[in-house]
N, C-alpha and C positions, 0 to 999 in steps of 0.2 A: 649347238644352238645355243642363240642367245637369249637370257633370260629377259622379259617386260614388268617393270614393278608398275604395278596399279595399286588404288585402294578403293576398297567398297567398305561401306561402314564399318571406316575404324580400323579395317583390318589392312594388312599392307599383304597383297599376294603378289607373289613372283610366278608369272607364268612360267610354268616347265622347273619349279621349286619348291618348294617347299614354304604355307603361310607362316605368318609371324605377326602377333598382335604391336598394336602401336602401342605403346609404353604412356602414361596418363603422365604431363609434367609436374615435375615438383620446385622447390624454392628450397635450400637447406641454410643454416646456421650451423656452424663451427666456432670454436673455441671458448670464452669465459665468461664471465660475469656480465659482461656490458651490452652482451650479444643473448646469452640464456634468459635474460629478464630479473635479475635478480635484483629486490626495489619494488616489482610491480606487482606481484602479490598473484593470486592465483592458480601459485605452481599445480602443476602436472606430475602423475608419477611417472615414476622412471624406470625403466627397463633396467637391474642391474646387470654384472656380470654373468651370474646362474641363468639370468634369463625371467629372473621375477619382476615383476613390475611394482614400484616400492612405493607405496601412500606415504603421506607423511606419520613418520613412529614413535612421535613423541618429543617432550624438547630435550629430555635427559637422553636419549638415543643416539649412539655414535655419529659423530659428523662425519665419518666416513659412507654411512647409508647414501645411496644414491639419489632418492629424496633429495639429498641437500644440494643435488647442481640446481636446484632452483628455477628449474625450467617453466618459466610461467607462458600463460595462453594469454596477457597484455605484452609477449616480448615485441621488439620492434621487428620483427618477420613479420608479426600477425596483422602489425597496423601499417604495413607498407599496402600500399595499391600496386599487385602485380597483374598487369592484364595477359592471358594466354597461360597463367600457371594455376593448374588445378590442385595440386595438396603444396601442404608445407613441412616440415621437417626441422624442427628442434634439438640439434645433438650436441649444443654447446653445455655448458658445466660451469658452474659459479665456481672459482678458485684455479678456473681450466690452464694448464702450462703447456707450453710447446713439447715437451715430453709425452703429452696423454693423445697428442694426435697419432704417433705409433703404437703405442703402448698402453696398456689398461692402467688407469690413474690411480691403481693401487698398488701400481709397482713402485709408488716413490711415497717418501714420507706425506703423510697429511692429505693422500690422495681419495678419492672416492671409489666405491665398488662396482664401477663401470666398465666396459670394454674400449678400447680405445677410436676415439672417434673416428679414425679410416675404416676399423670394421664396420661401426656402424652405420657410414657412408656406405660401404660396398652394400650392404644390408637394404639401404634404401632404392643402389642402383638396379637392383634384381627386380623390380616391381616400377621401378620410373625412370625417368626421362630427366633427367637432372639438368637443369636450365640456368637457375641463378644459384650463385653461393656466397652467403654472407659470412667475412672470418673477421674475430675480433682477437686478435691475439698479442702478448706484448708486455700488459702491463702484471705480467703473473712470470716467474722465470725462476733458473736457479741461480739467477743473483738478487733477488728483489722481488717482492709482491705488494699487490695495490694493500691489502690488509694490513701490512706488515708496515708501512710507511704511513697510511690511514692510523695503526693503533702510535705509533712510535707520539706523533704528532699529538695527537689528543692525551694520552696518558702524561704528556709534559707538562700540557696546560693544564688539565686536574690536577698533578703533583704540585704545580705551582700555585695555585687557587686556593686549596685546602690548607697547604701545610708550610707553616712559620717555617724561616731559616733555620731557627734555634732547632722547632719539631725535628725537623731535615734531618739532619747531623745528627742530633740527640737518638731520632728512634729509628730512622731510617740508614742510616751513617751512609747515608749522600749516595743510594746505589738504583734512584730512578732519576735520573735529568729532569732541572725544571727550564731552564734556558730553551728560547724556541730550537724549533727546526732550522736546519742550513740546506742549501742546497746538495753538499756530500752528503751528510745525513742519509738523505732520500735516496740519492741514486750516484755515485760518480762516473767520472766520465769513462771508465774503463769497464764497469759495469753497462753502462750504457750500449757500449760496444761488442762486449760479450751476448748480454741480451736480442744484440740487432740479431747476431751469427746464430745465434739459439732459433731465433722466430724465423730466419731466412729457410733457415734447413728443414725448418714443419711446414711451412709454405711450398715450398717444393716437393714435400712427399705428398700433400692435397692435391697438388697438380698434376704429378706423376698418374696418382690414383686416378681423382678425374678421367683422366687422357686414358687409364686402362677400365673402366666400367662405366662412361659416360654414353648411353644409348647410342647418339647420333654423333657426341664431339663435339656437339656446339652447350657451350655455357660459359656464363659473364660470373666472374668471380672479385665482387666490392669487396676488401681490405678496409675495414675502418677504422679510424682514432681510437682517440677517446675523448671525453671533457670531462674539465674540473669540475665537482659540486659546489666548491667554493670560490667566492668572490674574489678581487685584486685587493676590495678591504671592505670591511663590514659596513654596514649602516649606521650610523652616525649614535641611533639609540644603543647601538653595542658595543660602545666606545669606552664606556666608564660606567661604572655603579658607588653611589654611596663614596663618592670625588677618587676612586679606586679604580686606577686603569692596567691591564696586564702586565706591568710593568710594574708595580711595585710589589711589595712581599705581601702575598696571600690576599685574595679579593673572591672571598668566597660570592658575594651577592654578586659580582661579573663573571663568575663561573658560570652560579646557577641560569643566570640570566642567557649568555650562551649556549648552554646545554638544551634548555627549553627552544631557542631557536635553531638547534640542529647544529650548530658549530664550537663547539668548544674547543679552540682554538687559539693559539698568539696570533696576533695583526701579524705578528715578525715575522710568522710561518707561513703566513699567505701566496707572498713573492714565490719565495722556491717551491712551495706547492706545483704554482703554476709553471714555474720552469721544466719541475720533472714534470705536467702535463705533456709541455712540449716538447720535453727528449720523447714521449712516446711514441707523439705525433711524427717526429723525425725518425724516430724508430720504424716505423711501419713504411713510413717514403722511400727509406733508402732500401728495405729489403722488396718493397715493389723496382725500384729501379733496378736494383741486382737480378730482380726472377722480369723482368721486362726486356731487359737485355740479353739472359739467356735465351728466351723464350718468346722472340717477338710477335710471335702471329696468336700468341694469347688474347683472350679477352680481361685483359687486368684495368683494374682502374680503384684509385685511394677515393674512401668518401669521408673527408676532414669534418670532423662535427664539435672541433674545439671551440667552437662559438655558439655552438647550438643553442646552450644554456643561457648564453650574453645576456644579463638583466634579471633573469628569475633562477637565481644559485641563492643557494641556503644565506642567510643574515644580509644579502644583498640589499635588501630594503623593507623596512619595518613589519613586522608584523609575519617573521617565518617563522614557522617552515611554511603556512596555509603561502600559497600559490605561487613556491615553486617548485621545479622539477627534479630537486633529486629527494632521495630521504634522507630524515635527520639524523644524528649519530643517537642509537639507544639502545637502552642494556637491562636487563632483567637482573633481578633481585632472586637469584638462584632461576631453575629450569621450570619458574612460572608459568610462561606464557603470557605474562601482564608486563608490557615496555611499561620502565618509568621514565615518567616526561618530565620531572620536576625535580630536582636535586634540593630544594630550598629545606633549608635545616636535617639537613647529613651531614655526618660526620666525616672524620676523612677515617676512621673504622669503617664505618658502612660503607665510602666510596669506594676501598678495598674490597670490599666484598663484593661486590658488582662490577669492578673489574675484573676478579678471579672468576666468577661468571662465566663472563666472556671468554675468558679464558680456555676453563675447564669445559663449557661448553659452546662452541664457536657460532653454532647454530642461535644463539641468542642475540646476539648481534650482529650476523654478516649482514643485513641486509640495510646498514648505514653505511651512508655517503654514496648511494647506488642512484641510476636512474631510476626514479617514480612510474608509476604506471602512465601519469601525463606524461614525463620524460618519453618514456619508452615509444610513446604516441607522436613525440615530436622526433627520435629516432627512424621512425618508422615511413614518417613524412621525405626526411630526409634523403629516406634508401630510395623511395618513390622517385625523388628527383634527380640520385645518383644514377641511375637505371633509365629515364626517360633524357638526361642530358645527352649530347652529340661526344663522339667519343674523347676524351682527354685522358692525360694523366691522372688530373686530380680534380675532383669534386667537392667543392666545398658550401658546407649548409649553416650558412650564418642567423642567428633570431635577430630581430630587428627590434625598436624600440617599443612598437606597437604591437608584438608580438609573432608577425609574420615571420617565414622565413623566405631568405635571396638565396638561392641554388645558383652557384658559378663556377 
């Protein structure tokens, strides 16, 4: 006898067969900090690998604590308009790498105590029909990480600003470079190529798992690129102080001014930083190209957000960080919970102590240079546009001078 499928009061009934409940629909975020909500505050408890929900454990707790995945209720997934979606699940983790997709993050150095993102995805699929998947991968991998890149350029600027050439060689033995970052300092072509292959393999695992566990087999997967928190150049007021630019030997007043504004970095490092961001965009698009060729029936698209913060980046306008869409670089003096907003009057020994706090207790500075709550709201609007746009390879979300967005 041929079974007949009918729906009554939300229950699928197979006449001549068993009844099966219709699962509620879900949108899921996978990946790293740019989708987990790092920088947006209002971080929610995160279930660790043992099944225990971890709330804020204190500033001196190990950074491996699951809470420091920093899954924010303000993340872009929760700010997007998603008609037809009943529930949303943030499975991303700040610092997430491709290896964390199929393996527990704790399996690698500096990972967090959370289950693999695929295991978390499988758990969601047991109770929900997954219709939308937002993925942000590529900025962290075995070749380079966003945090290391950011720290490198900021540390060089701070060392240059606070330490004269004679102090540098006499006391530091030249161990901390003071010159601006170059493109090859951040990621070589070979490193980007290796990171692309690593990211593509992880995305392939996500698609394979979705094919196995999604209730109806219908889901749209959005691969999001990255946006740079820094401008191509700083506003004029941040270019010199006390008649010293960042090309001079020791420029503490300028260093303090840029730190307060959220952008302690050489002007000469800004262009290489944008090349790095563009390379991350290419990484995501190249991964898409490979996967789309392998799976022509898959509902895949790239969401390019590299221009989503145009005109509202740190130090792009006077008054930074007010009015920007990214979080300023901030550190603490020990795991105190109090962020240092001004370095005026600090000496190089105090500055070194702040830097060491960031190294020892990374959670005290990990929010730096990420989309803020306002930035995640913009990224949520970009995601809405990407899902509503006509099918295409890449959907670009760009911010206009008046603050509106153009989706193309």
